N, C-alpha and C positions, 0 to 999 in steps of 0.2 A: 774755294769759292764755288766750285761745281757742286760740292756736297750740300752747301747751303741752298743753292738753287733747287736741287733735288728735293730737299726737305720742304721748301716753300711750295713747290708744285704739288707734291704729295699731300701736304696739308690742305691746300686749296681744293684738290679733288675730293678729299674726305669731307670737307665742309659742304661742298656742292652736293655730294651724295647724301649726306645727312639731311640737307634741306629738302631734297627730292623725297627722301624717306618720310619726312614729316608731312609733305604734301600728299603722299600716297595714303598715309594713315588718316589724314583729315577727310579723304574721299571727296575733295572739292574739285579735283580734276580727274578726267578719264585716265586709267592706267596706261593706255596706249600713248596718250599725249605726254605723260610723264616720261615714258621710255624715250620718246623722240626729243624731249628736252635734254635728257642725258646723252642721246645720240649726237645732237648738234653741239652741246656743251663740250663733250669729249673731243669732237672734231676741231672745235675752236682751240682747245688746249693743244691738240696735235699740231695744228697750223702754227702755233706760237713757238714750238720747240726749236726750230732753226734759229730763231731770234733770241732765244734764252740760253741755249747751250752751245758750247764751242767744240766739245768732244763727242764723237759718236758713242763712245763707251758709256758716257753719262746717261744718254737716252736709253741705251740697251739695258743698263742696270735699273733705271726707273721703270722701264716697260716690264721687266721681270718682276719687280715689286708689285706693279699693278696687276699682273696676271695672277700672282700668288694671292693677292687680296681678293680678286674676283672669284677665284676658285675656292678660296676659304669661305666666302659668303655662301656659295652653293653647297659646300660640304656641311656647314652648320646651319642650314636653312631652317630647321625646326626651331632654333633658338632666336633667329632674327628673320622671321618670315617677311617683315616689312621690307628689308633690304632685298630679299629675293624677288619680291613683287615689283620692285623698281626695274629689275633686269628682265623680267618676263611676265606676261599676263597669264591668267588662268587658262585661256583658250589657245595660247601660243607658246609652246616650249621652244626655247632658242638659246644658242650659245653665241649670239651675235656680238655681245659685249667682249667676249674673249677673242673672237675673230677680228673685231675692230682694233684691239690693241696689237694683235699680230700683224695686221695690215700696216699700222703706223710704224711698227718696228721694221717690217720688210721694206717699206718705202724709204724709211730713213737710211737703211743700210745700202740699198741699190741706187738711190738717187744721186749719190756722190756730190752732195751739197748743191745740186741743181734745184733751186727753190720752186721753179715752175713745174718740173716733173714731179716734185714732191707734193705740191699744193693742189693741183687740179684734181688728181684722183680722190683726195680727201674731201674737197669741196663738193664734187659730184656725189660722193657717198653721203656726206652730211645732209645736203639739201634735197637732192633728187629722191633719195630713199625715204627721207622723213616726210616730204610733201606727198609722195605716192602712197605711203602707209596711212597718212592721216586722211587723205581723200578717199582711199579705199575703205577705211574704217567708218567714216561718218557720212559719206555722200554716194557710195557706190550702189548701183542698181543691177549691174551686169557682172555677176561673179562667175568664176570658173574654178574647177578643182584641178590642181597641178599634179595630184598623186601624192604630194607631200603636205598639202594644205590648200587653203582657199585664197585666191587673189582676185582682182577685179580689173575689168577693161579700163575703167576710169583711172585706177591707180597706175596702170601701165602707161596710159597716154600722158598722165601727169609726169611720170618719170621721164618719158621721152622729151616732152616740152621743156621741163626744167633743165635737163641735161643740155639740150640744144641752146637754150638761153644762156646758161653758164658758160658753155664752150665758146659761143660767139663773142661774148663780152670779154672773157678771159684772154682769148687770142688777140682781140683788138687792142687790149691794153698792155699785154705782156709778151707779145711775139711780133716778129717782123715778117711773117708770111703773107702772101698775097690774099686778097679778098676772096677770090674763087676757091683757094685752098682752105681758107677758114670755113667757108660754107660746106665744102665737101668733107673735111675732117670732122666738123661738128655733126653733120648728118650721119656719117658712118658710125661715129662714136655713140651717138644717141640711139641709133637703131640697135647696135650690137649690145650695148650695156642694158637697154630695155629688155632684150631677149634674155640676156644672162641673168638679170634680176628675176624674171618670170620663172626660169627653170632652176633657180637656187632654192635651197631648203635649209630649215633649222638655223637661219641667220648666216648661212655661208655667203650670201651676197655681200656681207661686210668684208669678206676675204676676196671673193672672186672679182667683184666690180673694181675696186681700186687697183689691184694688181694687173687686171686686164687693161684698164685705162693706161697704166704706166707702160706696159708692153706695147700697146697700140701706139702711143705717142712716140716711143723710141723707134718704132719701125716705120711710122707713116707721116710724122709731123713735117718732115722736110722733103717729102716726095714731090715730084712735079704734078701739075694739075692733070696732065694726061694719065699718069699712073694712078692718081686718086680717082679719076673718072672711070678708069678701067675697073677698079675695085667696087665702085658704086654700081656699075652696070652688072658686075658679077652677082652682087647681092640682089639686085632687081630681077635678073633673069632667074636666079634660084627661087626667089619669092613667087614669080609667075608660075614656075614649074610646080611648086608646092600647092599653089592655089588651084591650078588646073587639075592636079592629081588628088585633090582633097577627098573626093568621093570614091577613089580607087585605092584606098589604104585602110588598114585596120588600126591605125594610130589615132590616139586622141588628138584634139587640136593643139594641146600644149606640147605633146610629143612631136607633132608636125613642125611646130615652131622651133623646137630644139633641133630637129633635123636640118632646118634652114641654117641655124648657127653652126652645126657640125659640118655641113657640106661647105659652107663658106670658109671656115677655118682650114679645112682640108685643101680647098682650092687655093687659098692664099699662100699656105705654107708649101704645099707639094706641087701645085699646078694641075693642069687638066689630066695628066696621067694618073695622079693619085685620086682625083675626083671621080673618074669613070666607074670603078668598081662599086663604091657605095651608092652612086647615083643609079646604076643598073639594078642593084639590089632594091633600092627604095622604090623605083618605078616598076620593077619586074616581079617581085615576090607575090603581089596580089593576083597577077594575071597567070603566073606559071606554077602556082602551088594550089592544092585543092581548096575549094570554097568551103566555108564553115557556116552552117546555119546558126543563127543567134549568136554570131561572133561578138564576144566581149572585147571592147576596144583595148588595144595594147597601150600600156602606160608609159609615162616618162621614165620611170625607174628601169623598165626593160630596155628602152632605147639607150639610156645612159650606160648600162652594162655592155651592150653591143658596141657602143661607141668606144668605151674604154678598151675592150678586148681587141679592137681593130686599130684604132688610132695610135695606140702605143707604139706600133711598128713604124708609123710615120715619124714619130718623135725619135725613135731609136735610129732612124736612118741618118740623123744629123751626126751621130758619133760612130756608127758602125757601117759596114759595107752596104751601100744604098741598094745595089742590085739584089742582094740576099734579103734585105728587109722588105723590098717590094714583092718578092716572091712569097714571103710569109704573109704580107699584107693581103695579097690576092687570095692566098690559101684561107685566111681567117674568114673572109666574106663568103668564099665557096663553101666552107664547112657550115657556117651559119645558114646559108641558103639551103643546103641539103637537110639539115636538122629541122629548120622551119617547115620545109616541105613535109617531113615526117610528123611533126607536131600537128600540122593542119590536117594531114591525112588521118592520124590517129584520133582526132577530135570526133570523127564520125564512126569510129570502130567500136562496136559493141563488145567484142571479145578482146579486151585490152591486154589481157595477160598472155596472149598467144602471139607468136611471131608470124608475120605475113611476109615471106621472103620476097615476093614479087614487088611489093610496095617498098620494102627496105632497099632493094636493088634500084628501084626507080628513084629514090631519094639520093642514093649514091651516084646514079647516072646524072641527075640534075646538078649535083655538086661538081662533078667532073666537067659537065658542059659549061657551067659558070666559069670554072677555072680556065678551061681551054680557050674560051672566047676572049677572056681578058688577057691571057698569056700570049696568044697569037697576035692580038691587036695592039698590045701595049708593052710587052716585055721581050719575049723570045730570047731570054737569057738562058744559055745552056749551062746548067749546073747539075750534073748527073745525080749527085748525092741528094741535093735539095729536091729534085723532081721525083726521085724514088721515094724520098721521105714524104712528100706531099701525097703521093698515091697511097702509101701505107696509112698515113694519119687521116685521110679522108675516110677510107674504109674503117679504120679503127675508131675514129671519133664518132661516126654514125652508129656503129655497132655498140660502142660503150653507152651512148645515150639510150638506144633502144633496149639494151639489156638492163640498164638501171631502172628504166620505166617498167619493164615487165616484172622485175623482182619486186618493185614497190607495189604493183597492182596484185601480185600473188599474195603478198603479205597483208596489204590493206585493200581488200576487195571493194569495200563500200566507200572509200575515200577518193577524192579527185583533187589533183594538184591544179592550182590556178595557172593561167597562161603566163603570168608574170614569174611564178616560181620556175616554170619550165624554161623560160628565157634565161633566168639566173643560172640554172643548171647547164644550159647550152653554152652560155658565155664562159662558165668555168671550164667546161670540157674543151672549148675552142682555145682558151688561153693556155691550158695545160699542154695541149697538142702543139700549139705554136712555140711554146718554150722548148719542148722536146725537139721540134724541127729546127729551132735556132741552135740548140746543142749539136745536132747532127751536122748542120751547116758549118759550124765552127771547128769540127774535127779536121 
């Protein structure tokens, strides 16, 4: 019986896709509108799965077939270009359809037959994302570049309002939590998913948003009103800090928004102890590193690489020694701070291929100062091997960065690396040094 159901669902999807393909060929509808019909239609199909199938394995098998089908359409795109255009427009290359199927499968596996936990993430993705995209496509006046593409203020506001409306009504009908909790959960979820949608790229919001909604609900849905109010004030205070500091940073507005999301997640998962190092770096690097004339704004891409190379140690603290992970965590920000000082200093250096030992040692000194301040205030964990390793890798990481830059400029005298590329290199060096430091700490 399950096989028959799978065949029927697959046939229905193929017919739906063929219909959209004909609409695309007729050019009667905007391609973005057709994509969102596919988006909402796929979501409705996903919502129906718990009522159609009894076994998880059936949905997993069906999802695998859908993934192979979508990947095949992309591989043979020259032969069936109409199908390809249903999935993405000329101006927007995306793998959102593939991420959408992965999200449905992921939610199906982890929700443990809890229809509420399964349904709400999909409903938010279906409608909030679709309405935001359509408003942004047809009615937006205030657009901004994310570093990965263009989005609009009108689209983001639409995403927030749609999500809030969905959450309020969903919780009223399908949960037994108090009214004040409904308001707070809905507000927090709307704010955070809106930010997450803004900083996602290439259709990854179809993966990030539903999985984040699921995790948020698991962790927050049944908290007390006081606990939820605390989380709400955390995000409000961080928002005020970001706003007050907006002219004292080299980050783009989108990167500042991503910083708010990053700092909030760090605070909620790790607490104030884990928040202080990134907050000091965010507020301090502009004031305590050299100023650069004609500074090009630092992008979202650069911020995300820094966030990954540091926050991974917060995640690792869940399964490994928390004290050791915290030392590595402080170290990553310290090394980032030292190399950022070097990058900003070298921006005004005409003789790029020559070492300037006094400035190099100044960057090392600032990295050590950053580490010592955070270590004495927040940690004071005595681990001789780790502390010796931190000294070695701060020296080593900064020397490796400076040496690699000098070699590049000796070979390519007329070329200049972008600030974003330098941040990528920095994050790679920081991550490699932190892995070595972890190995030393595990000995």
